[in-house]
C-alpha positions as CSV (number, residue, x, y, z in Angstrom):
1,M,-12.6,27.0,-6.9
2,N,-11.1,29.7,-9.0
3,I,-7.6,28.5,-9.8
4,T,-6.0,31.9,-10.8
5,G,-3.4,32.8,-8.3
6,K,-3.7,29.6,-6.2
7,R,-0.5,28.3,-4.7
8,V,-0.1,24.6,-5.5
9,L,2.2,21.8,-4.5
10,I,2.3,18.7,-6.8
11,T,4.2,15.7,-5.7
12,G,5.6,13.6,-8.5
13,G,5.2,16.6,-10.7
14,S,8.1,16.0,-13.0
15,S,6.5,13.5,-15.3
16,G,3.3,11.7,-16.3
17,I,0.0,12.8,-14.8
18,G,1.7,15.1,-12.3
19,L,3.5,17.1,-15.1
20,A,0.3,17.2,-17.1
21,I,-1.6,18.6,-14.1
22,A,1.2,21.2,-13.7
23,H,0.7,22.3,-17.3
24,A,-3.1,22.6,-16.8
25,L,-2.8,24.6,-13.6
26,L,-0.2,27.0,-14.9
27,A,-2.4,27.7,-17.9
28,K,-5.1,28.8,-15.4
29,G,-2.7,31.1,-13.6
30,A,-1.7,29.0,-10.6
31,K,1.7,29.3,-8.9
32,L,3.4,25.9,-8.6
33,V,6.0,23.9,-6.7
34,I,6.6,20.4,-8.2
35,T,8.6,17.6,-6.5
36,G,10.5,14.7,-7.8
37,R,13.2,12.3,-6.8
38,R,15.3,12.5,-9.9
39,A,17.2,15.8,-10.3
40,D,17.6,15.5,-14.1
41,T,13.9,14.7,-14.7
42,L,12.9,17.5,-12.4
43,A,15.1,20.1,-14.0
44,K,13.8,19.1,-17.5
45,A,10.2,19.5,-16.2
46,V,10.9,22.9,-14.8
47,Q,12.4,24.0,-18.1
48,E,9.4,22.7,-20.0
49,L,7.0,24.6,-17.7
50,Q,8.8,27.9,-17.5
51,H,7.6,29.1,-20.9
52,T,4.2,29.8,-19.4
53,G,5.6,32.8,-17.5
54,S,3.9,31.8,-14.2
55,P,5.9,31.1,-11.1
56,I,7.3,27.5,-11.0
57,Y,9.6,26.1,-8.4
58,S,10.9,22.6,-7.7
59,V,11.9,20.6,-4.7
60,G,14.1,17.5,-5.1
61,A,12.9,15.2,-2.5
62,D,11.5,11.7,-1.8
63,V,8.2,12.1,-0.1
64,A,8.3,8.5,1.1
65,T,10.9,9.6,3.7
66,P,10.4,11.9,6.7
67,E,13.2,14.1,5.6
68,G,11.7,14.4,2.1
69,R,8.3,15.3,3.4
70,T,9.7,18.0,5.8
71,A,11.7,19.6,3.0
72,T,8.8,19.5,0.6
73,I,6.3,21.3,2.8
74,K,8.8,23.8,4.2
75,Q,10.2,24.8,0.8
76,A,6.8,24.9,-0.9
77,V,5.3,27.1,1.8
78,D,8.4,29.4,1.8
79,R,8.6,29.8,-1.9
80,L,4.8,30.2,-2.5
81,G,4.1,32.2,0.6
82,G,1.5,29.7,1.7
83,L,-0.5,26.8,0.2
84,D,-3.9,26.5,-1.3
85,I,-3.9,23.2,-3.1
86,L,-1.9,20.0,-2.3
87,V,-1.9,17.4,-5.1
88,N,-0.8,14.0,-3.8
89,N,0.3,12.5,-7.1
90,A,3.6,10.7,-6.5
91,G,3.3,7.0,-6.7
92,G,5.0,3.7,-7.5
93,V,3.9,0.3,-8.7
94,R,5.2,-3.3,-8.9
95,A,2.9,-5.9,-10.5
96,G,3.1,-9.7,-10.2
97,R,2.0,-12.5,-8.0
98,L,2.0,-11.5,-4.3
99,E,4.2,-14.5,-3.3
100,N,6.8,-13.7,-5.9
101,T,7.1,-10.0,-5.1
102,P,10.0,-9.1,-2.7
103,E,8.9,-7.7,0.6
104,A,11.0,-4.6,0.0
105,E,9.0,-3.8,-3.1
106,L,5.7,-4.3,-1.4
107,Q,6.8,-2.0,1.4
108,A,8.0,0.6,-1.1
109,M,4.5,0.7,-2.7
110,I,2.9,1.1,0.7
111,D,5.3,3.9,1.7
112,V,4.9,6.0,-1.4
113,D,1.3,5.3,-2.4
114,L,-0.4,5.4,1.0
115,V,1.8,6.5,3.9
116,A,3.5,9.4,2.1
117,P,0.2,11.2,1.1
118,I,-1.3,10.7,4.5
119,L,1.7,12.1,6.4
120,L,2.3,14.9,3.8
121,T,-1.3,15.9,4.1
122,R,-1.0,16.0,7.9
123,A,2.0,18.2,7.6
124,A,0.4,20.5,5.1
125,L,-2.9,21.0,7.0
126,P,-1.8,24.1,9.0
127,A,-0.9,25.9,5.7
128,L,-4.0,24.7,4.0
129,R,-6.2,25.9,6.9
130,A,-4.6,29.3,6.7
131,S,-5.6,29.6,3.1
132,G,-9.3,29.9,3.8
133,E,-10.2,28.1,0.6
134,A,-8.0,25.0,0.1
135,M,-8.1,21.7,-1.5
136,I,-6.4,18.3,-1.3
137,V,-6.3,16.3,-4.5
138,N,-5.5,12.6,-4.1
139,V,-4.6,10.8,-7.3
140,A,-5.7,7.2,-6.7
141,S,-6.3,4.7,-9.5
142,G,-9.1,2.9,-11.3
143,I,-7.7,-0.3,-9.7
144,A,-8.9,1.2,-6.3
145,L,-12.4,0.7,-7.6
146,I,-12.0,-2.7,-9.4
147,G,-9.3,-5.0,-8.0
148,V,-7.1,-6.4,-10.8
149,P,-5.1,-9.7,-10.5
150,F,-1.4,-9.2,-9.9
151,Y,-1.9,-5.7,-8.5
152,A,-3.1,-6.7,-5.0
153,T,-0.8,-4.5,-3.0
154,Y,-1.1,-1.6,-5.4
155,A,-4.9,-1.9,-5.2
156,A,-4.8,-2.0,-1.5
157,T,-2.7,1.2,-1.3
158,K,-4.9,3.1,-3.8
159,A,-8.1,2.0,-2.2
160,G,-6.8,3.0,1.1
161,L,-5.9,6.4,-0.3
162,A,-9.4,6.8,-1.6
163,R,-11.1,6.0,1.7
164,F,-8.6,8.2,3.5
165,G,-9.7,11.1,1.2
166,E,-13.4,10.4,1.7
167,A,-13.1,10.3,5.5
168,L,-10.8,13.3,5.6
169,R,-13.3,15.3,3.4
170,R,-16.0,14.7,6.0
171,E,-13.6,15.5,8.8
172,L,-12.7,18.8,7.3
173,K,-16.2,19.8,6.0
174,G,-17.0,23.3,7.0
175,E,-13.4,24.1,7.8
176,G,-12.3,25.5,4.5
177,V,-10.4,22.5,3.1
178,H,-12.1,20.2,0.5
179,V,-10.8,16.8,-0.6
180,L,-11.1,15.4,-4.2
181,T,-10.1,11.9,-5.2
182,A,-9.1,11.1,-8.8
183,Y,-9.3,7.6,-10.3
184,P,-7.3,7.5,-13.5
185,G,-7.5,4.5,-15.7
186,G,-4.7,3.3,-18.0
187,T,-2.7,6.4,-18.9
188,D,0.2,6.9,-21.3
189,T,2.9,7.8,-18.8
190,P,6.5,6.6,-18.0
191,M,5.1,4.6,-15.2
192,M,3.3,2.4,-17.7
193,K,6.2,1.8,-20.0
194,S,7.0,-1.7,-18.6
195,N,3.4,-2.8,-18.7
196,R,2.8,-4.7,-21.9
197,A,-1.0,-5.3,-21.4
198,G,-3.2,-3.7,-24.0
199,A,-6.9,-2.8,-24.3
200,E,-7.7,-6.5,-24.8
201,L,-6.6,-7.1,-21.3
202,G,-8.3,-4.0,-19.8
203,F,-5.4,-1.6,-20.1
204,S,-6.4,0.9,-22.7
205,R,-4.5,4.1,-22.4
206,E,-5.4,7.8,-22.7
207,P,-3.1,10.8,-22.7
208,A,-2.0,12.2,-19.4
209,S,-3.4,15.6,-20.6
210,A,-6.9,14.2,-20.7
211,V,-6.6,13.0,-17.1
212,A,-5.2,16.3,-16.1
213,A,-8.0,18.2,-17.8
214,A,-10.6,16.2,-16.0
215,I,-8.9,16.7,-12.6
216,L,-8.7,20.5,-13.4
217,E,-12.4,20.5,-14.0
218,G,-13.0,18.7,-10.8
219,I,-11.0,21.2,-8.9
220,E,-12.9,24.1,-10.4
221,V,-16.3,22.6,-9.5
222,N,-15.3,21.2,-6.1
223,A,-16.1,17.7,-7.1
224,F,-15.8,14.8,-4.7
225,E,-14.3,12.5,-7.3
226,V,-13.1,12.2,-10.9
227,I,-13.4,8.7,-12.5
228,R,-11.9,8.1,-15.9
229,G,-13.0,5.4,-18.3
230,G,-16.4,6.7,-19.4
231,E,-19.6,4.7,-19.5
232,A,-17.8,1.4,-19.9
233,R,-15.9,1.9,-16.6
234,S,-19.1,3.0,-14.9
235,Q,-20.9,-0.2,-16.0
236,M,-18.0,-2.3,-14.8
237,I,-17.9,-0.6,-11.4
238,A,-21.6,-1.3,-11.0
239,L,-21.2,-4.9,-12.1
240,N,-18.3,-5.3,-9.7
241,R,-20.6,-4.1,-6.9
242,D,-23.8,-6.0,-7.8
243,D,-22.4,-9.3,-9.2
244,P,-18.6,-9.5,-8.6
245,A,-18.5,-13.2,-9.6
246,V,-19.0,-12.1,-13.2
247,I,-15.9,-9.9,-13.0
248,D,-14.0,-12.8,-11.3
249,E,-14.9,-15.1,-14.3
250,R,-13.8,-12.4,-16.8
251,F,-10.4,-12.1,-15.1
252,L,-10.1,-15.9,-14.9
253,S,-10.2,-16.1,-18.7
254,L,-7.5,-13.4,-18.9
255,K,-5.2,-14.5,-16.2
256,P,-2.5,-16.3,-18.2
257,A,-2.1,-13.5,-20.7
258,L,-2.4,-10.8,-18.1
259,E,0.2,-12.3,-15.8
260,D,2.7,-12.5,-18.7
261,A,2.0,-9.0,-19.8
262,V,2.4,-7.3,-16.4
263,K,5.1,-9.4,-14.8
264,D,7.8,-6.8,-15.6
265,H,5.6,-3.8,-14.7
266,S,7.7,-1.9,-12.2
267,A,8.0,1.8,-11.5
268,L,9.4,2.3,-8.0
């Protein structure tokens, strides 16, 4: 896909990977609407992005709510005059043992990480179909490919989003709408600030700009998926498929330190 002139909506575009994707797309000549829940963070992001000279708009909305999704789609389509690319990036996380995590926080993850992108995509499909050459980009997580202790619900939502994207890609094949799924690994973003796990526990971090660059390349070549982590991640994914007991044992040895390091990881 040639990105120049494409009309793009990025949820959660005011910080982290979403903001980095916005920078990358604007540099290629796209026209953007970014969303976010926090007015101050959203305004700061728009100010940061405006120096490119390309059109950039914002919608203050919570896509985990019906009202937020309705406002997001309507304002994006009205301001851009249509829609070519939807980036489902907004997300939230709460780590910890399942039985110690409040039900409200579990539900919040499900609502923002899985329900919101499904329903937002459904609402955006008429505009995407009208484009003639459209794409949906779902930002999942490496945890969708390899389940990590103390992230059970987060893993469930991101794996669900990944399979949603795969099934929808096949559903829409030949109809002018492609679906790409991205699997970032540990990324240096505000969402990760309360996670104290380092590379020794499997949480190495790369810049959000590197993830965005890979997603941009995936969009340009109409890729099915973008998986970060290089050869080491590829080997771990293969091992998790072929001999998952080995991965179980590896995590068993890390569990005490990992639980302590992620117990305060919360970004809802």
